[in-house]
LUMLUMDREN-249576 format. One record per residue (C-alpha): residue in three letters; x, y, z. Coordinates in steps of 0.001 Angstrom, whole numbers, padded with zeros to 6 digits, always signed. Each point is the difference from the previous one (the first is absolute). Layout:
// LUMLUMDREN-249576
ALAXYZ ...
***
This chain:
// LUMLUMDREN-249576
MET+000052-000018-000198 ALA+001345+003292-000787 THR+000579+002587+002492 VAL-002566+003062-000441 GLY+001809+003296+000019 LEU-001250+002874+002320 THR-000466+003209-002073 ALA-001217+003269+000535 LYS-003145-001007-001886 ILE-000573-003098+002548 ALA+000860+002371+003101 ALA-002719+002132-001044 LEU-002510-002695+000357 ASP+000964-000614+003971 ILE-003076+000539+001954 SER+001693+000381+003423 GLY+003401-000362+000210 PRO+002873-002340+000154 SER-000559-003518+000415 ARG+002203-002963+001459 VAL+001650-001822-002968 PRO+001711-003371+000068 PRO+003435-000556-000703 SER+001840-001583-003310 THR-000919-003516-000477 SER+001001-002749-002725 SER-000758-003630-000713 THR+001376-002271-002521 ALA-002160-003119+000970 ARG-001428-002494-002378 PRO-003910+000605-000545 THR-002313-002571+001831 HIS-003119+001599+000391 ALA-003088-001578-002341 LYS-002835+002186+001353 GLN-001267+002517-002528 PRO+000066+003745+001014 SER-003540+001698-000240 GLN+001333+003482-001547 PRO+002060+001199-002783 ASN+003725+001112+000283 VAL-000368+003677+001099 ALA+003777-000017+001037 LYS+000330+000539-003810 LEU-001407+003509+000030 PRO+003049+001993+001092 THR+000273+003529+001138 LYS-003061+001049-001245 LEU-002190-001601+002724 ALA-000023+000902+003702 ALA-001529-000775+003098 PRO-000932+002628+002531 ASN+001866-001061+003386 PRO-000981+000758+003382 HIS+002040+000462+002933 GLN+001600-002892+001609 GLY-001683-001942+003226 HIS-002542+001314+002078 THR-000884+003417-001668 ASN-003187+001723-000688 SER+001092+001520-003303 SER-002278+002186-002099 SER-002559-001637-002325 LEU+000319+000349-003723 SER-002796+002717-000046 THR+001785+002416+002237 ALA+003826-000618-000695 PRO+001524+002874-001722 ALA+002650-000228-002837 ARG+003935+000581+000824 SER+000659+003721-000372 GLY+002377+000803-002887 THR-001153-003039-002077 THR-002289-000127-002969 GLN-002168-003044-000718 PRO+001371-002117-002725 ALA-002008-001536-002656 ILE+000031-003595+000675 ASP-001030-002906-002287 ILE-002803-002314+001586 GLY-000457-001993-003000 ARG-003064-000242-002413 TYR-003235-001164+001784 ASP-001731-003047-001616 GLY-003500+000839+000598 GLY-000315-002965+002380 LEU-002441+001482+002464 GLU-002581+001111-002682 ALA+000421-003679-001518 GLU-000627-001655+003413 ASP-002901+002049+000769 GLU-001765-001807-003066 LYS+000169-003334+001736 ARG+000531+000265+003699 GLY-000808+002120+002764 ASP-003789+000156+001175 ALA-001180+002481+002433 VAL-000280-001065+003895 THR-002680+000899+002324 GLY-000878-000363+003770 GLU+002676-000546+002808 ALA+002520-001015-002741 ALA-000328+003495-001710 GLU+000483+001595+003224 ASP+003078-001928+000904 LEU+001608+000665-003544 ALA-000804+003583-000006 LEU+003477+001151+000634 ASP+001231+003598-000344 SER+003361+001138+001585 SER-001470+003848+000057 LEU-002272-001219+002565 SER+002675-001834+002187 ARG+000285+001069+003725 THR+003604-000448+000221 TYR+001619+000826-003283 PRO-002710+002053-002127 THR+001350+000864-003580 GLN-001671+001975-002688 GLU-003102-001123-002070 TRP+001488-002432-002506 THR-001683-001535-003239 LEU+001098-001901-002997 HIS+000318+003176-001819 SER+002606+001431+002481 PHE+002610-002247-001939 ASP+001500-000321-003211 MET+000054-003775-000680 GLY+003125-001837-001189 ARG+001215-003622-000646 PRO-001609-002949+001723 LEU+002486-001384+002911 GLY-001978-003359+000493 LYS-003195-001854+000617 GLY-001405-001204+003305 LYS-002918-002192+000717 PHE-002382+003112+000450 GLY+001349+002165-002553 ARG+002695+001987-001463 VAL+003150+002156+001256 TYR+000926+002974-002331 MET+002751+002587+000164 VAL-001597+003267+000272 ARG+001125+003510+000162 THR-001970+002679+002161 LYS-001328+002924-002347 SER+000488+002516+002778 ALA+003628+001256+001098 PRO+002386-001279+000834 LYS-001514-003059-002092 TYR+001312-002943+002024 ILE+000314-003394-001613 LEU-002080-002594+001782 ALA-001178-003703-000517 LEU-003960-000095-000134 LYS-001412-003252+001000 THR-003851-000635-000995 LEU-001912-002494+001771 TYR-003552-000952-001299 LYS-002359+000132+003108 SER-002444-002771-001344 GLU+002883-002278-000208 LEU+001181+000775+003516 VAL-003629-000742+001279 LYS-000159-003277-002225 ASN+003288-001031+001797 LYS-001197+001167+003288 VAL+002848+002132+000733 GLU-001294+003302+000197 LYS+000422+000416+003574 GLN+003594-001222-000439 THR+000591+002798-002678 ARG-001417+002591+002104 ARG+002464-001327+002834 GLU+003078-000164-002371 ILE-000659+003605-000986 GLU-000601+001240+003551 ILE+003352-001722+001125 GLN+002021+001413-002710 GLN-001218+003553-000053 ASN+001375+000269+003402 LEU+003566-001218-000581 ARG+002881+002262-000541 HIS+003306-001790-000509 THR+002643+000067-003089 ASN-000111-003815-000204 ILE-004042-000135-000045 LEU-001551+000925-003079 ARG-001936+003073+000403 LEU-003747+000442-000673 TYR-000569+003431-000660 GLY-003541+000121-000859 TYR-003012-002132-001330 PHE-003349+001066-001088 HIS-002906-001882-001894 ASP-002672+000062-002703 GLU-003194-002212-000322 GLN+001840-003159-001096 ARG+003708+000522+001199 ILE+002256+000875+002715 PHE+003256+001956-001015 LEU+003348-000096+002305 MET+002667+002409-000616 LEU+003218-001879+000768 GLU+003429+001145+000265 PHE+001714-001136-003509 ALA+002896-002524+000902 ALA+002179+000814-003094 GLN+002052-003366+000192 GLY-002942-002091+000043 GLU-000383-003426+001825 LEU+002791-001300+001999 TYR-001316-003317-000937 ARG+000774+000468-003482 GLN+003685+000676+000899 LEU+000181-003136+002442 SER-001441-002237-003204 LYS+002322+001584-002368 GLN+003056-000635+002234 GLY-000999-003013+001725 SER+001057+001316+003505 PHE+001839+003004+001447 SER+003343+000398+001487 GLU+000236+000117+004107 ARG+000706+003748-000517 ARG-003009+000653-001998 SER-002147-002366+002339 ALA+001234+001607+002941 ARG-000611+003737-001212 TYR-003580-001134-001152 ILE-000611-001824+003454 ASP+001257+003020+001802 GLN-002542+002304-001509 MET-003078-002626+000303 THR+000818-000433+003706 ASP-000005+003754+000516 ALA-003276-000030-002019 LEU-001482-002724+002107 SER+001184+001685+003334 TYR-001823+003153-001127 LEU-003340-002038-000922 HIS+000197-001881+003585 THR+000039+003412+001509 LYS-002893+000874-001565 HIS-001679-003940+000876 VAL+000051-000667-003589 ILE+000705-003702-000782 HIS+000872-000594-003673 ARG-000756-003528-000209 ASP+000968-000366-003613 ILE+003810+000588-000421 LYS+001409-001640-002947 PRO+001943+001549-003104 GLU-002905+000326-002209 ASN-001398+002858+002316 LEU+003232+002402-000049 LEU+000830+002287-002373 LEU+003193+002177-000732 GLY-000124+003718+000066 ILE+002138+002498-002082 ASN+003215-000865+001833 GLY-000711-003537+000368 GLU-001327+000307+003411 LEU-002311-002662+001233 LYS-003779+000851-000019 ILE-002624-002226+001945 GLY-002560+000101-002874 ASP-003304-002130+001093 PHE-001860+000226+003030 GLY-002968-002100-001196 TRP+000692-002394+003135 SER+000957+002483+002488 VAL-001904+000509+003411 HIS-000104+002659+002615 ALA-000073-001591+003449 PRO+000514+002677+002555 GLY-000642-002737+003023 LEU+002271-002515-001921 ARG-002753-002541+000663 ARG-001023-001054-003726 MET+000643-003893-000263 THR-000848-000427-003445 MET+003003+000564-002417 CYS+000074-000533-003825 GLY+002850-000421-002281 THR+001602-001672-002863 LEU+001023-003390+000202 ASP+003953-000272+000003 TYR+000057+003096+002443 LEU-002420-001373+002773 PRO+001472-000632+003361 PRO-000579-003351+001921 GLU-002438+001256+002222 MET-002570+000515-003029 VAL+000894-003389-001752 GLU+000666-002709+002555 GLY-002445-002876-000048 LYS-001740+001653-003135 GLU-000410-001138-003801 HIS-000708+002534-002279 ASN+000392+000449-004002 GLU-000316+003586-000217 ARG+000356+003623+001494 VAL-001251-000393+003551 CYS-001214+001809+003041 LEU+000822-001917+003094 PRO-000466+000330+003876 PRO+003128-000809+002201 VAL+000039-003362+001473 ARG+002726-000478+002521 PHE+000402+003484+001058 PRO-003341+001615+001542 HIS+002074+003089+001447 LEU+001735+000815-003409 ASN+001113+003574-000504 PRO-001344+000060-003719 LEU+002964+002567-000916 GLN+002056-003031-000099 VAL-001375-001531-003172 ASP+001716+002957-001682 HIS+003413-000973+001576 TRP-000165-003666-001511 ALA-000911+001536-003265 LEU+003150+002147+000073 GLY+001914-003241+000584 VAL-001404-001513-003079 LEU+000608+002917-002022 THR+003601+000420+001068 TYR+000415-003571-000907 GLU-001808+000252-003546 PHE+002234+002996-000920 MET+003232-001764+000342 ILE-000979-003384-001160 GLY-002392+000575-002517 ALA-002907-002153+001396 PRO-002042+000041+003516 PRO+001512-002087+002620 PHE-002489-002700+000602 GLU-001227-000238-003880 ASP-001049-003574-001060 ARG-001211+000212-003515 LYS-001372-003613+000181 SER-002274+000556+002570 VAL-001781+002956+001914 ASN-000443-002201+003139 ASN+003565-000761-000182 THR+000914+003596+000094 TYR-002413+000678+002926 ALA+001536-003117+001802 ARG+003756+001553-000482 ILE-001411+003348+001495 ALA-001532-001730+002944 ARG+003482-001763+000860 VAL+001791+002942-001332 ASP+002088-002077-002307 LEU+002647+002632-000705 LYS+002919-000851-002167 PHE+002570+002568-001130 PRO+002449-000420-003095 PRO+003761+000517+000801 SER+000168+003091-001864 ILE-001984+001734+002674 SER+002100+002034+002419 ALA+000212-000872+003972 ASP-001799+003346+000891 ALA-002695-000224-002522 LYS-001089-003503+001049 ASP+000207+001122+003579 LEU-002523+002774-000479 ILE-002422-002184-002268 SER+000279-002645+002663 LYS-001076+002546+002590 LEU-002819+001115-001979 LEU-001486-003461-001159 VAL-000512-001281+003540 TYR-002752-002477+000914 ASP-001303+001997+003122 PRO-001085+003654-001209 GLN+000812+001378+003471 ARG+003746-001122-000583 ARG+000484+001655-003323 ILE+002430+002926+000012 ALA-001201+003449+000475 LEU-000097+002380-003043 ALA+002153+002321+001887 ASP+002432-002600+000246 VAL-000151-000789-003708 LEU+001041+003456-000788 ARG+002975-000503+002537 HIS+001059-003392-001263 PRO+003475-000379-001259 TRP-001089-001006-003403 ILE-001974+003154-000602 VAL+002427+002387+001397 LYS+002753-001409-001765 TYR-001782+001031-003653 ARG-001826+003126+001207 GLN+001333+002914-001979 LYS-002782+002771+000225 ALA+001644+002784-002075 ALA+000256-001986-003241 VAL-002139-000362-003270 PRO-000290-003667-000533 SER+001699-001267-003851 VAL-001612-003241-000306 
***
């Protein structure tokens, strides 16, 4: 993946100041991934594209509607590509109006938000650009605001009737409510949202270097340096989420994106939950990333939501700790640690007994961290604060560099 340079044009798009950027990384590993990515390679769209960057960490930076342009700069003309007419084409064959309670649940408008109200947005507020991908419930487009300073965003569309048909309207509302309140440089920013009779539109930060999983698929695995720096950023983001009592529950490479400087961005909150009392005992996730307390004694053949079996006093935040260990392993090895392609139930069995095996290429420090995250008893898993202090993380941390990957 080529490094995306920072120019005056890109700097002019910054909404709220500097952000933390990950250091230089590289990988020469042979590709081993077989799963197919869901988006085109936007990393090939060079310095014409840029994502607005919020402040690092726990900041309440300005919303897109109120942020001023940097003094002494002029807004550049940026190529957002050609709109393909996809929204109009889809309207002819999908998207019925919804009524009743579902219509109320999906009448989502950030201009009415109690916490971070924005200006009123409509589809006519944007110049439409190239398609970035398709999701189950709609499309994602690159767009530019018509009003100055003309920010570049990803506009995600969701068809209300399809959300209702799949019984996820409340989950969708929850996802939006969670993400709109998050302010961290390694969490994809939701700047605003609006709706019409048939659709919901989400105004998301544009991750200029695309899907992290595409990079992992292309290279097969990452170097320890690159992996450690991604895990450093991921841990910092999870620590922030946990202070907000938000459990992600679906950490995996497919849900991670890369920003303009190659920084990691958590980009999917569809399975997140806000649990201020930390009492939520039903967890969801994806097969290879489920912890022992969710799979022990169970046989399943698809994505699952399971109650913990052996740990009635489980702190549910520990589910994210386990998934962080699985992610660390997959970054360096190219496959999850307990994957068994012959049998789903064999995978569950390996997870339940923590059948963890390391190839000889993995360093002692990396093994140590993974082994402390992938622990059978949730309460014995290493704390995120200790992950950030772990020798393997500290060894490769380099805050001031722009990555060359």
